Kinemage of the C-alpha trace (Angstrom):
@kinemage 1
@onewidth
@group {chain A} dominant
@subgroup {mainchain}
@vectorlist {calphas} color= white
{ca unk a 1} P 175.857 71.755 95.471
{ca unk a 2} L 175.277 69.701 98.625
{ca unk a 3} L 171.741 69.773 100.001
{ca unk a 4} L 171.261 70.572 103.679
{ca unk a 5} L 169.198 68.788 106.311
{ca unk a 6} L 167.530 71.590 108.286
{ca unk a 7} L 165.441 71.585 111.475
{ca unk a 8} L 163.303 74.575 112.481
{ca unk a 9} L 162.019 74.912 116.057
{ca unk a 10} L 159.021 77.150 116.762
{ca unk a 11} L 157.123 77.849 120.010
{ca unk a 12} L 153.832 77.593 118.078
{ca unk a 13} L 152.463 77.299 114.544
{ca unk a 14} L 149.663 79.862 114.758
{ca unk a 15} L 149.061 82.442 112.058
{ca unk a 16} L 151.295 85.439 112.797
{ca unk a 17} L 153.968 87.430 110.974
{ca unk a 18} L 156.975 85.790 112.612
{ca unk a 19} L 155.778 82.266 111.900
{ca unk a 20} L 154.836 83.201 108.328
{ca unk a 21} L 158.330 84.571 107.640
{ca unk a 22} L 159.932 81.395 109.017
{ca unk a 23} L 157.557 79.197 106.996
{ca unk a 24} L 158.226 81.211 103.820
{ca unk a 25} L 161.962 80.679 104.270
{ca unk a 26} L 161.492 76.953 104.848
{ca unk a 27} L 159.322 76.612 101.727
{ca unk a 28} L 161.994 78.411 99.718
{ca unk a 29} L 164.660 76.058 101.088
{ca unk a 30} L 162.562 73.031 100.114
{ca unk a 31} L 162.225 74.454 96.594
{ca unk a 32} L 166.033 74.553 96.495
{ca unk a 33} L 166.091 70.834 97.279
{ca unk a 34} L 166.901 70.985 100.996
{ca unk a 35} L 165.367 68.588 103.539
{ca unk a 36} L 163.347 70.597 106.091
{ca unk a 37} L 161.402 69.523 109.176
{ca unk a 38} L 159.693 71.939 111.565
{ca unk a 39} L 159.111 71.092 115.248
{ca unk a 40} L 156.500 72.638 117.575
{ca unk a 41} L 156.120 71.333 121.165
{ca unk a 42} L 152.669 69.836 121.732
{ca unk a 43} L 153.046 70.587 125.451
{ca unk a 44} L 152.894 74.330 124.885
{ca unk a 45} L 155.376 77.151 124.511
{ca unk a 46} L 156.355 77.400 128.184
{ca unk a 47} L 157.328 73.827 129.036
{ca unk a 48} L 160.265 73.960 131.457
{ca unk a 49} L 159.503 77.547 132.562
{ca unk a 50} L 157.093 76.728 135.435
{ca unk a 51} L 154.051 77.916 133.468
{ca unk a 52} L 153.034 74.602 131.913
{ca unk a 53} L 150.393 75.059 129.211
{ca unk a 54} L 149.993 71.380 128.418
{ca unk a 55} L 146.162 71.042 128.663
{ca unk a 56} L 145.391 74.233 126.727
{ca unk a 57} L 148.077 73.520 124.112
{ca unk a 58} L 146.740 70.019 123.475
{ca unk a 59} L 143.171 71.340 123.123
{ca unk a 60} L 144.395 73.895 120.579
{ca unk a 61} L 146.178 71.220 118.574
{ca unk a 62} L 143.083 68.999 118.517
{ca unk a 63} L 140.499 71.648 117.701
{ca unk a 64} L 142.336 74.440 115.877
{ca unk a 65} L 143.605 74.047 112.316
{ca unk a 66} L 145.344 77.401 112.844
{ca unk a 67} L 147.487 76.050 115.663
{ca unk a 68} L 148.357 72.995 113.557
{ca unk a 69} L 149.772 75.289 110.874
{ca unk a 70} L 147.099 74.425 108.320
{ca unk a 71} L 146.628 78.091 107.413
{ca unk a 72} L 149.874 77.931 105.441
{ca unk a 73} L 150.606 75.979 102.246
{ca unk a 74} L 153.608 74.075 103.614
{ca unk a 75} L 156.050 72.060 101.540
{ca unk a 76} L 157.847 70.656 104.582
{ca unk a 77} L 156.886 68.316 107.406
{ca unk a 78} L 155.535 69.784 110.655
{ca unk a 79} L 155.924 67.633 113.771
{ca unk a 80} L 154.466 68.083 117.254
{ca unk a 81} L 156.620 66.181 119.798
{ca unk a 82} L 155.695 66.539 123.466
{ca unk a 83} L 158.834 68.610 124.055
{ca unk a 84} L 161.968 69.664 122.174
{ca unk a 85} L 164.713 67.215 123.163
{ca unk a 86} L 167.398 65.038 121.572
{ca unk a 87} L 165.067 62.055 121.322
{ca unk a 88} L 162.348 64.035 119.530
{ca unk a 89} L 164.509 66.039 117.106
{ca unk a 90} L 166.323 64.297 114.246
{ca unk a 91} L 170.035 64.632 113.501
{ca unk a 92} L 170.671 67.359 110.927
{ca unk a 93} L 173.150 69.829 109.459
{ca unk a 94} L 171.455 72.836 111.063
{ca unk a 95} L 168.824 73.449 113.733
{ca unk a 96} L 167.228 76.901 113.855
{ca unk a 97} L 165.713 78.584 116.920
{ca unk a 98} L 163.063 81.220 116.244
{ca unk a 99} L 162.359 82.919 119.589
{ca unk a 100} L 163.941 83.423 122.999
{ca unk a 101} L 162.127 80.340 124.337
{ca unk a 102} L 163.212 78.079 121.514
{ca unk a 103} L 166.789 79.365 121.800
{ca unk a 104} L 167.137 77.660 125.192
{ca unk a 105} L 165.659 74.425 123.859
{ca unk a 106} L 167.935 74.380 120.811
{ca unk a 107} L 170.981 75.326 122.869
{ca unk a 108} L 170.494 72.184 124.987
{ca unk a 109} L 170.400 69.859 121.961
{ca unk a 110} L 173.423 67.731 121.138
{ca unk a 111} L 175.930 68.533 118.394
{ca unk a 112} L 174.367 65.738 116.315
{ca unk a 113} L 171.500 68.118 115.555
{ca unk a 114} L 173.932 70.241 113.550
{ca unk a 115} L 175.092 73.819 113.705
{ca unk a 116} L 172.812 76.008 115.782
{ca unk a 117} L 171.309 79.195 114.329
{ca unk a 118} L 169.235 81.777 116.204
{ca unk a 119} L 166.752 83.582 113.923
{ca unk a 120} L 165.884 86.778 115.835
{ca unk a 121} L 162.799 88.640 114.587
{ca unk a 122} L 162.354 91.082 117.445
{ca unk a 123} L 163.808 92.259 120.742
{ca unk a 124} L 161.314 90.311 122.838
{ca unk a 125} L 161.487 92.267 126.105
{ca unk a 126} L 157.787 92.966 126.606
{ca unk a 127} L 157.041 90.698 129.572
{ca unk a 128} L 158.022 90.796 133.266
{ca unk a 129} L 161.460 91.964 134.372
{ca unk a 130} L 162.453 88.361 135.176
{ca unk a 131} L 161.432 87.068 131.750
{ca unk a 132} L 162.999 90.066 130.010
{ca unk a 133} L 166.316 89.171 131.628
{ca unk a 134} L 165.964 85.632 130.253
{ca unk a 135} L 165.328 87.148 126.825
{ca unk a 136} L 168.512 89.220 126.935
{ca unk a 137} L 170.522 86.255 128.219
{ca unk a 138} L 169.211 84.180 125.308
{ca unk a 139} L 170.936 86.541 122.856
{ca unk a 140} L 174.247 85.705 124.530
{ca unk a 141} L 173.910 81.935 124.137
{ca unk a 142} L 176.764 80.321 122.129
{ca unk a 143} L 175.019 79.826 118.780
{ca unk a 144} L 177.048 79.193 115.618
{ca unk a 145} L 175.194 82.022 113.859
{ca unk a 146} L 172.576 84.636 114.679
{ca unk a 147} L 170.361 86.273 112.067
{ca unk a 148} L 168.419 89.490 112.721
{ca unk a 149} L 165.748 91.012 110.473
{ca unk a 150} L 166.914 94.634 110.431
{ca unk a 151} L 169.824 96.947 111.171
{ca unk a 152} L 167.988 98.651 114.051
{ca unk a 153} L 167.431 95.269 115.711
{ca unk a 154} L 171.049 94.326 114.970
{ca unk a 155} L 172.284 97.526 116.638
{ca unk a 156} L 170.076 97.015 119.670
{ca unk a 157} L 171.307 93.447 120.082
{ca unk a 158} L 174.882 94.752 120.161
{ca unk a 159} L 174.134 97.638 122.523
{ca unk a 160} L 171.947 95.814 125.051
{ca unk a 161} L 173.126 92.209 124.822
{ca unk a 162} L 176.569 92.320 123.213
{ca unk a 163} L 175.189 90.059 120.491
{ca unk a 164} L 176.511 90.151 116.925
{ca unk a 165} L 174.216 89.096 114.091
{ca unk a 166} L 173.923 88.908 110.319
{ca unk a 167} L 171.182 91.207 109.002
{ca unk a 168} L 168.690 89.804 106.487
{ca unk a 169} L 165.807 92.198 105.991
{ca unk a 170} L 162.445 90.534 105.461
{ca unk a 171} L 161.083 90.815 101.947
{ca unk a 172} L 157.574 91.279 100.639
{ca unk a 173} L 155.795 88.452 98.828
{ca unk a 174} L 155.493 89.001 95.097
{ca unk a 175} L 151.685 88.806 95.219
{ca unk a 176} L 151.655 92.185 96.995
{ca unk a 177} L 153.701 93.759 94.240
{ca unk a 178} L 151.168 93.172 91.497
{ca unk a 179} L 150.078 96.310 89.681
{ca unk a 180} L 147.833 98.626 91.676
{ca unk a 181} L 146.198 99.833 88.458
{ca unk a 182} L 144.901 103.378 88.420
{ca unk a 183} L 145.600 106.093 90.973
{ca unk a 184} L 143.913 105.314 94.299
{ca unk a 185} L 142.335 108.767 94.580
{ca unk a 186} L 138.599 108.563 95.205
{ca unk a 187} L 135.843 110.480 96.941
{ca unk a 188} L 136.001 108.761 100.344
{ca unk a 189} L 139.268 107.998 102.099
{ca unk a 190} L 139.627 104.499 103.562
{ca unk a 191} L 141.846 103.899 106.599
{ca unk a 192} L 142.833 100.335 107.389
{ca unk a 193} L 144.654 98.755 110.299
{ca unk a 194} L 145.704 95.243 111.379
{ca unk a 195} L 143.973 93.899 114.498
{ca unk a 196} L 146.216 91.823 116.763
{ca unk a 197} L 145.682 90.964 120.436
{ca unk a 198} L 149.077 91.420 122.180
{ca unk a 199} L 149.227 94.622 124.246
{ca unk a 200} L 152.351 95.773 122.422
{ca unk a 201} L 150.199 96.015 119.259
{ca unk a 202} L 148.212 98.843 120.955
{ca unk a 203} L 145.003 98.049 119.070
{ca unk a 204} L 142.638 99.314 121.786
{ca unk a 205} L 144.072 102.816 121.443
{ca unk a 206} L 144.165 102.430 117.684
{ca unk a 207} L 140.433 101.729 117.568
{ca unk a 208} L 139.668 104.737 119.783
{ca unk a 209} L 141.648 106.967 117.454
{ca unk a 210} L 139.881 105.714 114.350
{ca unk a 211} L 136.420 106.053 115.862
{ca unk a 212} L 137.181 109.631 116.909
{ca unk a 213} L 138.279 110.328 113.340
{ca unk a 214} L 135.015 108.819 112.088
{ca unk a 215} L 133.069 111.238 114.286
{ca unk a 216} L 135.138 114.156 112.994
{ca unk a 217} L 135.125 113.057 109.343
{ca unk a 218} L 131.935 110.966 108.809
{ca unk a 219} L 132.741 110.272 105.148
{ca unk a 220} L 135.896 108.234 105.845
{ca unk a 221} L 135.671 104.447 105.741
{ca unk a 222} L 137.343 102.209 108.324
{ca unk a 223} L 138.600 98.719 107.599
{ca unk a 224} L 140.415 96.110 109.679
{ca unk a 225} L 141.491 92.483 109.389
{ca unk a 226} L 142.838 89.777 111.632
{ca unk a 227} L 142.771 86.044 112.196
{ca unk a 228} L 139.561 86.126 114.240
{ca unk a 229} L 137.001 88.874 114.769
{ca unk a 230} L 136.787 89.866 118.462
{ca unk a 231} L 133.487 89.104 120.191
{ca unk a 232} L 133.108 92.779 121.079
{ca unk a 233} L 133.543 94.932 117.988
{ca unk a 234} L 132.334 98.338 116.817
{ca unk a 235} L 130.617 97.755 113.485
{ca unk a 236} L 131.588 101.198 112.248
{ca unk a 237} L 134.857 99.453 111.430
{ca unk a 238} L 134.409 96.779 108.770
{ca unk a 239} L 136.286 93.636 109.811
{ca unk a 240} L 137.538 90.923 107.474
{ca unk a 241} L 138.305 87.679 109.262
{ca unk a 242} L 141.312 85.572 108.270
{ca unk a 243} L 141.644 86.843 104.672
{ca unk a 244} L 143.500 84.748 102.107
{ca unk a 245} L 146.610 86.258 100.521
{ca unk a 246} L 144.573 87.162 97.444
{ca unk a 247} L 141.881 88.778 99.578
{ca unk a 248} L 144.527 90.633 101.576
{ca unk a 249} L 146.032 92.099 98.417
{ca unk a 250} L 142.556 93.326 97.499
{ca unk a 251} L 142.047 94.829 100.976
{ca unk a 252} L 145.283 96.809 100.784
{ca unk a 253} L 144.157 97.978 97.366
{ca unk a 254} L 141.009 99.440 98.961
{ca unk a 255} L 142.984 101.360 101.591
{ca unk a 256} L 144.423 104.833 101.171
{ca unk a 257} L 146.004 105.022 104.634
{ca unk a 258} L 147.317 102.036 106.581
{ca unk a 259} L 147.623 102.806 110.295
{ca unk a 260} L 149.825 100.564 112.476
{ca unk a 261} L 149.169 101.366 116.173
{ca unk a 262} L 151.934 99.076 117.513
{ca unk a 263} L 154.266 100.412 120.181
{ca unk a 264} L 157.003 98.168 118.777
{ca unk a 265} L 157.475 95.919 115.738
{ca unk a 266} L 160.337 93.499 115.212
{ca unk a 267} L 159.730 93.984 111.497
{ca unk a 268} L 156.040 94.491 110.720
{ca unk a 269} L 155.043 92.590 107.585
{ca unk a 270} L 151.592 94.218 107.250
{ca unk a 271} L 153.179 97.673 106.957
{ca unk a 272} L 155.503 96.434 104.227
{ca unk a 273} L 152.661 94.691 102.393
{ca unk a 274} L 150.579 97.865 102.533
{ca unk a 275} L 153.491 99.942 101.229
{ca unk a 276} L 153.802 97.511 98.313
{ca unk a 277} L 150.186 98.285 97.445
{ca unk a 278} L 150.855 102.051 97.553
{ca unk a 279} L 149.169 102.734 100.886
{ca unk a 280} L 150.324 105.690 102.968
{ca unk a 281} L 151.566 103.929 106.116
{ca unk a 282} L 151.314 105.719 109.466
{ca unk a 283} L 153.357 103.958 112.155
{ca unk a 284} L 155.916 104.231 114.927
{ca unk a 285} L 159.634 104.234 114.173
{ca unk a 286} L 160.462 100.531 114.575
{ca unk a 287} L 160.860 97.487 112.358
{ca unk a 288} L 160.528 98.078 108.635
{ca unk a 289} L 159.729 101.772 109.193
{ca unk a 290} L 163.004 102.303 111.029
{ca unk a 291} L 164.794 100.368 108.280
{ca unk a 292} L 163.477 102.152 105.184
{ca unk a 293} L 161.024 104.805 106.378
{ca unk a 294} L 161.415 108.472 105.477
{ca unk a 295} L 158.893 110.693 107.265
{ca unk a 296} L 156.413 112.357 104.906
{ca unk a 297} L 158.295 110.885 101.943
{ca unk a 298} L 157.396 107.180 101.916
{ca unk a 299} L 155.462 106.980 105.214
{ca unk a 300} L 154.330 109.091 108.161
{ca unk a 301} L 156.271 108.354 111.338
{ca unk a 302} L 154.711 108.680 114.783
{ca unk a 303} L 157.175 109.967 117.385
{ca unk a 304} L 155.153 108.187 120.082
{ca unk a 305} L 152.642 105.603 118.780
{ca unk a 306} L 151.125 105.492 122.271
{ca unk a 307} L 150.224 109.194 122.071
{ca unk a 308} L 146.584 109.460 121.043
{ca unk a 309} L 146.722 113.208 120.372
{ca unk a 310} L 149.719 112.971 118.032
{ca unk a 311} L 148.141 110.114 116.108
{ca unk a 312} L 144.849 111.960 115.711
{ca unk a 313} L 146.617 115.090 114.499
{ca unk a 314} L 148.766 113.306 111.917
{ca unk a 315} L 145.892 111.233 110.539
{ca unk a 316} L 143.682 114.339 110.399
{ca unk a 317} L 146.375 116.181 108.450
{ca unk a 318} L 146.432 113.400 105.862
{ca unk a 319} L 142.645 113.246 105.566
{ca unk a 320} L 142.652 116.979 104.782
{ca unk a 321} L 145.381 116.561 102.154
{ca unk a 322} L 144.607 113.571 99.876
{ca unk a 323} L 147.368 114.538 97.445
{ca unk a 324} L 149.907 113.934 100.196
{ca unk a 325} L 148.433 110.487 100.875
{ca unk a 326} L 148.853 109.345 97.284
{ca unk a 327} L 152.313 110.877 96.829
{ca unk a 328} L 153.592 109.057 99.943
{ca unk a 329} L 151.941 105.786 98.899
{ca unk a 330} L 153.472 105.939 95.427
{ca unk a 331} L 156.947 106.482 96.868
{ca unk a 332} L 156.442 103.667 99.370
{ca unk a 333} L 155.700 101.199 96.580
{ca unk a 334} L 158.862 102.244 94.750
{ca unk a 335} L 160.981 101.654 97.850
{ca unk a 336} L 159.717 98.162 98.750
{ca unk a 337} L 159.517 96.867 95.171
{ca unk a 338} L 163.200 95.968 95.342
{ca unk a 339} L 162.828 93.994 98.593
{ca unk a 340} L 161.248 90.674 97.630
{ca unk a 341} L 160.881 87.630 99.857
{ca unk a 342} L 162.670 85.548 97.202
{ca unk a 343} L 165.778 87.707 97.479
{ca unk a 344} L 165.699 87.452 101.285
{ca unk a 345} L 165.314 83.668 101.129
{ca unk a 346} L 168.384 83.347 98.902
{ca unk a 347} L 170.400 85.384 101.400
{ca unk a 348} L 169.075 83.197 104.238
{ca unk a 349} L 170.217 80.077 102.402
{ca unk a 350} L 173.678 81.603 101.866
{ca unk a 351} L 174.094 82.310 105.578
{ca unk a 352} L 173.103 78.724 106.488
{ca unk a 353} L 175.666 77.347 104.009
{ca unk a 354} L 178.375 79.633 105.366
{ca unk a 355} L 177.568 78.416 108.883
{ca unk a 356} L 178.135 74.797 107.869
{ca unk a 357} L 181.253 75.405 105.863
């Protein structure tokens, strides 16, 4: 079967869920024998949109291994041209955009760069009204194929942008599906949550909720992780900085409840990873939760993740009923065990082939 020459265009190579998913797909394509090159503009994500981040972007590239993509075990080449243009990007069979910003860059490339695919991992309207309009317009650009990561996102793209897409749900890496061993039940309940800086992740409220729970139930343990520990941090919450995949599996194994405070998730890999390790996930109804979640069956769904009172009440209910925690976690693992990243990557490859032929 003919091997494809594939370009991937990202706004940045920092450690986050969206970049990880794209990198995982590219690694899988390389394993299949395809020729993959990833491009990230050295001038910064906003080149051409008035807000030029050139100095800061260059400093990040020089001093941060994270921003150079070294946090990930890549099997493909990663290039940092000054900007995404015909001169900087090689000719290929397919060029893939991965965000609303990159969609405009890829759309301007010549036909020699191959068929154009828009990989949409979230409805990115969380900025100013002017930028949000640009986001919606990006979904209407004339790409040869558009891939979305869930049916809820697919439906929203149709309703709000008139944009059709092929749905490929993200899968969970096999390392998170290793046996959890014995029942998690233990004397002290541990609640974990992912710390991420964007406002849409709602982590400030999430921390307030957890600390109030700690005051109410002193025996509970609180655990968080993220790429970098914030300078200001309440030490009542144990923080693990930039854990490896192996360490992350172990962290999920320590958690009984995994709380996701986000207002919105395009998919939400951490929630899926936690479910794979039989955690009881508490989260809003977006992303993976909207795709496979069943309230009080395989997760606990927050009607309004920005409502502190609701979140406190639902977490308190779980703390007072450990049997419910473990029953939900067990069911969650059963549900996600059939959604592996390998299966998703094979579907991704099929869609790229169909786009060419």
